[in-house]
BAMI-104499 format. One record per residue (C-alpha): residue number from 1; residue in one letter; y, x, z. Coordinates in steps of 0.02 Angstrom, whole numbers. Layout:
<pts>
pos_code_yy_xx_zz
NUM_A_Y_X_Z
...
</pts>
This chain:
<pts>
pos_code_yy_xx_zz
1_M_-1079_459_798
2_E_-906_428_884
3_I_-753_515_843
4_P_-685_622_988
5_L_-522_561_1073
6_W_-451_735_1053
7_F_-473_730_870
8_E_-389_560_855
9_I_-245_619_969
10_T_-223_782_878
11_S_-226_694_709
12_M_-91_575_745
13_I_27_718_820
14_V_-4_818_660
15_L_25_679_543
16_S_177_626_645
17_I_241_804_624
18_I_216_803_438
19_L_308_637_423
20_L_457_694_523
21_G_459_863_429
22_D_459_767_264
23_L_596_657_316
24_L_697_800_375
25_L_676_890_214
26_I_739_741_121
27_R_883_705_237
28_L_944_891_218
29_R_915_905_32
30_P_930_735_-51
31_H_897_749_-234
32_I_798_667_-382
33_P_622_754_-386
34_S_561_824_-551
35_T_396_772_-624
36_K_316_953_-570
37_E_381_925_-391
38_S_315_746_-376
39_T_147_804_-448
40_L_135_943_-327
41_W_172_826_-177
42_V_45_701_-236
43_V_-87_832_-256
44_F_-40_900_-83
45_Y_-61_725_6
46_V_-222_683_-93
47_G_-278_857_-41
48_L_-231_830_132
49_A_-331_660_140
50_L_-482_750_73
51_L_-463_891_202
52_F_-450_766_348
53_A_-616_680_277
54_V_-705_846_283
55_L_-636_885_463
56_L_-682_699_514
57_G_-863_721_441
58_N_-885_885_542
59_V_-818_822_704
60_G_-850_628_694
61_G_-1000_607_579
62_W_-1003_599_389
63_R_-1025_407_393
64_N_-849_392_468
65_A_-786_523_342
66_G_-858_412_207
67_D_-781_249_279
68_F_-615_338_285
69_I_-625_402_101
70_T_-666_225_46
71_G_-531_142_157
72_W_-405_271_95
73_A_-446_238_-91
74_L_-435_50_-58
75_E_-268_57_25
76_Y_-192_186_-103
77_S_-258_71_-245
78_L_-180_-87_-177
79_S_-19_13_-123
80_I_17_51_-302
81_D_61_-129_-315
82_N_199_-107_-202
83_L_277_21_-315
84_F_324_-123_-434
85_V_423_-218_-304
86_F_502_-51_-245
87_V_578_-28_-417
88_L_642_-207_-405
89_I_723_-176_-231
90_M_801_-17_-301
91_A_881_-113_-446
92_Q_932_-258_-348
93_F_1034_-159_-221
94_A_1081_-25_-346
95_V_1018_121_-237
96_P_1084_287_-307
97_R_930_391_-377
98_R_961_540_-271
99_L_950_433_-119
100_Q_795_343_-167
101_Q_675_463_-81
102_Q_763_441_82
103_V_751_254_68
104_L_565_261_28
105_M_522_379_169
106_V_619_274_306
107_G_551_108_227
108_I_371_190_240
109_I_397_247_424
110_I_452_66_473
111_A_297_-9_374
112_L_186_111_473
113_V_263_57_638
114_L_232_-130_578
115_R_60_-96_515
116_G_12_-6_669
117_A_45_-170_762
118_F_-46_-275_642
119_I_-191_-178_645
120_L_-201_-175_835
121_V_-195_-364_831
122_G_-324_-370_684
123_V_-447_-256_780
124_T_-442_-368_930
125_I_-460_-527_834
126_V_-615_-445_736
127_E_-697_-382_896
128_H_-692_-558_982
129_F_-696_-679_841
130_S_-812_-623_709
131_P_-796_-782_600
132_I_-626_-729_554
133_F_-714_-623_421
134_Y_-739_-792_329
135_I_-566_-824_332
136_F_-516_-646_272
137_G_-648_-663_136
138_A_-574_-826_80
139_F_-394_-770_83
140_L_-433_-611_-19
141_I_-533_-708_-159
142_Y_-375_-830_-157
143_T_-262_-675_-179
144_A_-368_-614_-318
145_I_-357_-765_-420
146_K_-165_-767_-400
147_Q_-163_-589_-449
148_A_-260_-610_-602
149_M_-152_-754_-664
150_P_-55_-712_-826
151_E_93_-787_-751
152_G_78_-687_-585
153_D_220_-580_-545
154_H_320_-522_-401
155_D_451_-665_-407
156_G_391_-714_-225
157_E_429_-549_-160
158_V_600_-549_-228
159_Q_633_-711_-164
160_R_573_-664_22
161_E_680_-500_-1
162_N_844_-615_-47
163_F_797_-709_113
164_I_799_-561_219
165_V_968_-507_141
166_R_1050_-681_167
167_L_990_-678_357
168_L_1055_-495_383
169_R_1221_-542_299
170_R_1246_-682_416
171_R_1204_-587_573
172_I_1290_-416_542
173_D_1435_-345_444
174_I_1386_-254_299
175_S_1495_-158_172
176_E_1496_-190_-8
177_T_1465_-4_-61
178_Y_1362_158_-6
179_D_1430_291_90
180_G_1305_422_44
181_S_1150_406_153
182_K_1252_348_301
183_L_1197_192_389
184_R_1373_157_475
185_T_1541_172_382
186_T_1716_120_410
187_V_1807_-10_295
188_D_1993_-42_321
189_G_1981_27_503
190_T_1821_-83_544
191_R_1652_-7_575
192_M_1519_-83_472
193_W_1341_-56_426
194_T_1310_12_237
195_P_1190_-79_114
196_M_1064_63_157
197_V_1014_-34_312
198_I_973_-186_206
199_V_867_-75_89
200_F_765_12_230
201_I_724_-155_310
202_T_677_-243_152
203_I_560_-99_101
204_G_478_-93_263
205_V_449_-282_277
206_T_397_-298_100
207_D_276_-165_123
208_L_208_-272_282
209_I_188_-418_173
210_F_70_-321_56
211_A_-21_-271_210
212_I_-82_-444_236
213_D_-190_-421_82
214_S_-238_-242_112
215_I_-280_-236_302
216_P_-404_-379_300
217_A_-485_-292_154
218_I_-511_-128_240
219_F_-586_-212_389
220_E_-734_-242_285
221_I_-742_-52_257
222_T_-722_-5_440
223_T_-661_-105_600
224_N_-620_69_685
225_G_-440_50_720
226_F_-411_236_704
227_L_-491_247_540
228_V_-397_98_472
229_F_-233_168_530
230_A_-270_343_462
231_A_-315_268_293
232_N_-145_176_291
233_I_-50_333_345
234_F_-125_442_206
235_A_-104_300_76
236_L_78_271_118
237_M_120_459_137
238_G_82_489_-45
239_L_172_329_-103
240_R_343_405_-117
241_Q_298_545_-226
242_L_193_426_-328
243_Y_351_307_-357
244_F_436_456_-434
245_L_286_528_-533
246_L_250_366_-616
247_G_419_314_-660
248_D_435_218_-811
249_L_252_228_-834
250_L_244_76_-704
251_D_310_-40_-852
252_R_163_19_-954
253_L_29_-23_-826
254_R_21_-212_-882
255_Y_-161_-229_-840
256_L_-151_-150_-671
257_H_-149_-326_-581
258_Y_-319_-362_-661
259_G_-395_-207_-575
260_I_-321_-251_-412
261_A_-378_-427_-440
262_V_-559_-365_-464
263_I_-550_-261_-306
264_L_-484_-395_-196
265_G_-611_-513_-261
266_F_-748_-391_-238
267_I_-698_-360_-65
268_G_-676_-544_-26
269_I_-846_-584_-79
270_K_-915_-432_27
271_L_-822_-501_179
272_I_-906_-665_172
273_L_-1075_-591_141
274_H_-1040_-481_296
275_A_-982_-640_390
276_L_-1150_-733_339
277_H_-1238_-581_400
278_E_-1163_-578_571
279_N_-1146_-770_573
280_E_-1116_-861_735
281_L_-1053_-1022_670
282_P_-1174_-1168_728
283_F_-1150_-1269_565
284_I_-1218_-1122_469
285_N_-1401_-1075_472
286_G_-1403_-1157_654
287_G_-1285_-1021_719
288_Q_-1414_-878_678
289_H_-1370_-729_571
290_V_-1422_-750_391
291_E_-1528_-599_377
292_W_-1569_-611_189
293_V_-1392_-583_136
294_P_-1366_-410_61
295_D_-1267_-278_147
296_I_-1169_-191_12
297_D_-1138_-1_58
298_N_-964_65_58
299_M_-1009_188_-77
300_V_-1032_44_-192
301_S_-856_-20_-131
302_L_-784_147_-172
303_G_-862_152_-347
304_V_-797_-17_-390
305_I_-619_27_-328
306_V_-620_191_-439
307_V_-693_98_-596
308_A_-574_-50_-582
309_M_-417_59_-559
310_T_-476_180_-699
311_V_-526_39_-830
312_A_-362_-53_-793
313_T_-254_108_-820
314_V_-339_164_-974
315_A_-338_-7_-1050
316_S_-144_-24_-1005
317_L_-108_145_-1083
318_I_-205_107_-1239
319_A_-126_-65_-1257
320_S_51_13_-1240
321_S_17_158_-1362
322_R_-47_22_-1492
323_D_113_-79_-1466
324_K_221_80_-1499
325_R_130_124_-1656
326_A_152_-59_-1705
327_A_340_-55_-1671
328_K_365_100_-1767
329_R_280_28_-1916
330_L_388_-122_-1913
331_D_541_2_-1901
332_Q_498_91_-2064
333_P_595_36_-2207
334_V_497_-42_-2357
335_E_494_43_-2512
</pts>
C-alpha cells in the first residue's frame, strides 16, 4: 500500500512547524531544563512518533507503519551514541549550560538538512545500484567491530571537531568569549562571529558523521525516502531532551557501545543477506538471486534493537552500582 502524497506533505509541514516552534520557545526562554521537564518532552516526542505510526498505518498501510517504527527505534538507539560526543563538544567549547538547549536544537536542524541531502543521494544509489547493499553491510560490520573494541572511544570525532575549528578560525574572525546566544558581536569596534557559530556547525557536522553509520543501516529496514527521513526527524527531535534527561547517567552507560555494536553487526549481516537475495553481480551465483538466503523480518530487527539496548543499559547500571558499593566499602574506616 503506497503512502499518499498529501500525507507526506502534511507530515513534513506539521513536523517543520513543531521544530520551529520548539526552536522559538528555546530562543525566547533559554534555561536549564529540569529532570521533570526533560522527561515530559521525551515522553511527548516518543508519543508523537507512536501517534505518527498509527496515522501512517491507517493511511499508508501497517507494513509501512511497522517499517517506520523499526527505523525510528534503530535511529534513536544509534543516536544515543551522539550524546557522548555532544557532551565532549559542550565541554570543549565551554558552552554555558543555559545555552546548551539552543545549541543542540540548531545543531539538530543543521543535521536534518544535511541528512536530508544524504538520504536523497542514498535512495538514488539504492534504486539504481542494488550491489551497494554489499558495501553497506561490510561497512556496518566493520563499524560494529570498531564499536566493540575496548579501546574504542570518541577520540576520532574530537579530532575531526578540532579540524573543523581550525578551518573555521582560519577563514573567519571569531571572538574568544560568548555574547549570550548571539552569533555576531563587537570586539574593540570590530564585528566578529562568536564561538556559538563554531558549536552549531560542529554539532551538525558531527551528527552527519554519525549518520554515515545509521542511514545505511536504515536502508535495510526500508528504502522509502519519506520513511527514512521521518524516522530520522523523530529520532533527532527527541535527542535534545534525552541529552538533559540522561545527564551524568551517560558516564555510567559503559556497555552501551556493545549494544550498539550488536545492532550494527546484526543489520550489517542482514544487509549482506538482502544483497545476496537480490544479487545481480555476475561472479556470485552466476548473477542470479540467491533464493535460499533467509529474509529476516523487520519485527525481528526491532526485537534485536530493543533487547540489545536494554541488556547494555541494565548491565551498565548494575556494574556502576556494584562499583559504587565497592568504593564505599573501601572508604569505610577499618576498626
